[in-house]
C-alpha positions, 0 to 999 in steps of 0.5 A: 122300486122296493118298499122299505120294510115296516119298522116292526119287521126290521126290529123283529128281524134284529131282535129275534122277536115275532112281529106281533110281539114287537107291535104289542110292546110298542102299543103298550109303550105308547099307551102306558102312563109314565107315572104308572110305569115308574110305580111298577118298576122293580115290582113283579108286575113289571114283567107280567106282560098281560097285566101291563097290557091290560093296564095300558088299555085304561085312561092315564088317571086310572092307570096311576090309581091301579098302579098304586093299588097294585104296589101299596104296602098294605092290602095290595091287590093281585091283578089289574082286573081286581084293581080296576074293579075297585077304581070303578067302584065295583066289588072285585069279582070273586077274587081271592084275598091276599091271604088266600093267595098266600096260603095257596102258594104256600101249600103248593111249595115243596118243604125245601122251598118253604124253608128257603122262604122262611130263611129270607125273612128279616129278623123283624118279620121272623119275630112277628111270625113267631108271635102270630104262631104263638097266638095260634097255639094259644087259641088251639089250646084254649079250644081243646 
């Protein structure tokens, strides 16, 4: 009598995924708090498997706190590790601030990509950016 194939082999065979990937997704799905998952839905973190896996390893209440830190409008953190440090009451380990990450990404972009990102700004965002650039110009002139 033959043994039925394990569920993860069956799914892997029918989806084209590796057996390990199927097991990994299942473990994450089992451990991820539904409220934390809902909070991350539609955000860039939704598709960052390593971050979601790290989140799923935490206690449910910590998952919810971490998800809130990752998705808040002001001062959102950039990783589960950084958010976990805050939740645990530790200073994040030598992680870049949001502004440093933004400047780093901007510097790595081609000019055409920069232009495209600026064109995507809402009128309100563009006005705020213009005001900030005016302030910067005024400071530069004062320092000259």
